[in-house]
matplotlib code that plots the C-alpha trace (Angstrom):
import matplotlib.pyplot as plt

x = [23.9, 22.1, 18.4, 16.4, 13.4, 10.7, 8.3, 5.9, 3.4, 0.0, -3.3, -3.6, -5.7, -4.7, -2.1, -1.0, 2.3, 3.9, 7.7, 9.2, 12.1, 14.3, 16.9, 19.9, 21.6, 24.7, 27.9, 27.5, 30.1, 30.8, 30.4, 26.8, 23.7, 20.3, 17.0, 13.4, 11.4, 7.4, 5.4, 1.9, -0.7, 0.1, 3.3, 6.7, 9.0, 10.3, 13.0, 11.5, 14.8, 18.2, 21.1, 24.7, 26.6, 28.5, 25.3, 24.8, 20.9, 18.5, 14.8, 12.1, 10.7, 7.3, 8.2, 10.6, 9.7, 7.4, 9.7, 12.6, 15.2, 17.7, 19.9, 21.7, 25.0, 26.0, 22.4, 22.5, 19.0, 17.3, 14.1, 11.5, 9.5, 6.8, 4.6, 1.8, 0.8, -1.4, -3.4, -1.0, 1.5, -0.3, 2.0, 4.0, 7.3, 10.7, 14.1, 16.8, 21.0, 23.7, 26.4, 29.6, 28.0, 25.0, 21.4, 19.2, 15.5, 13.1, 9.9, 8.0, 5.3, 2.0, 1.2, -2.0, -3.5, -6.8, -8.8]
y = [21.7, 18.0, 18.0, 15.0, 14.2, 11.4, 10.1, 7.1, 7.2, 7.2, 5.2, 1.3, -1.3, -3.7, -6.2, -4.1, -2.8, 0.2, 1.6, 4.9, 6.5, 9.0, 11.0, 12.7, 15.4, 17.6, 16.7, 13.4, 11.6, 8.1, 6.8, 7.1, 5.9, 6.1, 5.4, 5.8, 6.9, 7.3, 9.3, 8.5, 11.3, 12.0, 9.3, 9.8, 9.7, 5.9, 4.1, 1.8, 0.8, 1.9, 0.9, 2.2, 2.6, -0.8, -2.8, -3.0, -2.9, -2.3, -2.6, -2.6, -5.2, -4.3, -4.4, -7.2, -9.8, -7.2, -4.3, -4.2, -1.1, -1.2, 1.8, 3.1, 4.4, 5.7, 7.5, 8.3, 6.9, 4.7, 3.0, 1.0, -1.8, -2.5, -5.4, -7.0, -3.3, -2.9, -0.2, 0.5, 1.3, 4.4, 7.6, 10.0, 8.4, 10.6, 9.8, 10.9, 10.8, 10.9, 12.8, 14.0, 13.4, 15.4, 14.8, 15.8, 15.2, 14.7, 16.5, 13.5, 11.3, 10.2, 6.5, 5.5, 2.0, 1.6, -1.7]
z = [-5.3, -6.0, -7.3, -7.1, -9.4, -8.4, -10.8, -10.8, -8.0, -8.4, -7.5, -7.4, -6.3, -3.3, -4.5, -7.5, -8.6, -9.0, -10.0, -8.8, -10.2, -8.8, -10.8, -9.2, -10.6, -10.1, -8.5, -7.5, -5.7, -7.2, -3.6, -2.3, -0.9, -2.3, -1.0, -0.6, 2.8, 3.1, 5.3, 5.9, 7.4, 11.1, 11.0, 11.1, 7.7, 7.9, 5.5, 3.0, 1.6, 0.6, -1.8, -1.5, -4.7, -4.2, -3.8, 0.0, 0.4, 3.5, 3.8, 6.0, 7.4, 6.2, 2.7, 2.6, 0.1, -1.8, -2.9, -4.4, -5.1, -7.5, -9.3, -12.3, -11.2, -14.4, -14.7, -10.6, -10.6, -8.0, -8.6, -6.3, -7.4, -5.4, -5.9, -3.9, -2.5, 0.8, 1.8, 4.7, 2.0, 1.4, 1.8, 0.1, -1.2, -0.8, -2.7, -0.6, -1.7, 1.0, -1.1, 0.3, 3.7, 3.2, 2.6, -0.2, -0.4, -3.4, -3.5, -2.9, -4.9, -3.5, -3.5, -2.9, -2.6, -2.2, -0.8]

ax = plt.figure().add_subplot(projection="3d")
ax.plot(x, y, z, "-o")
ax.set_aspect("equal")
plt.show()
């Protein structure tokens, strides 16, 4: 069983920054992919950024140059540094890990960007 615990969401003004963290626990394979998704009201969940354990990253076009994903493999923790936030970044942000081919999700953390 794998559990993900997210933290770091909140309310911020346009142009501000937030840092999300997600710690995975349980039987974690050393080769895995961790990432962040988000879901705004009335919209589908979408990929924000992902990062493999060997350093390959992928970003949504809408966040390139503003968001940075990183991870600490020793702690099975992934981070999302979000800068230059915009109101359209408002959503519930979910952490996901692909571990032994299975998807595990966190409970989500709310990010609200006020204009």
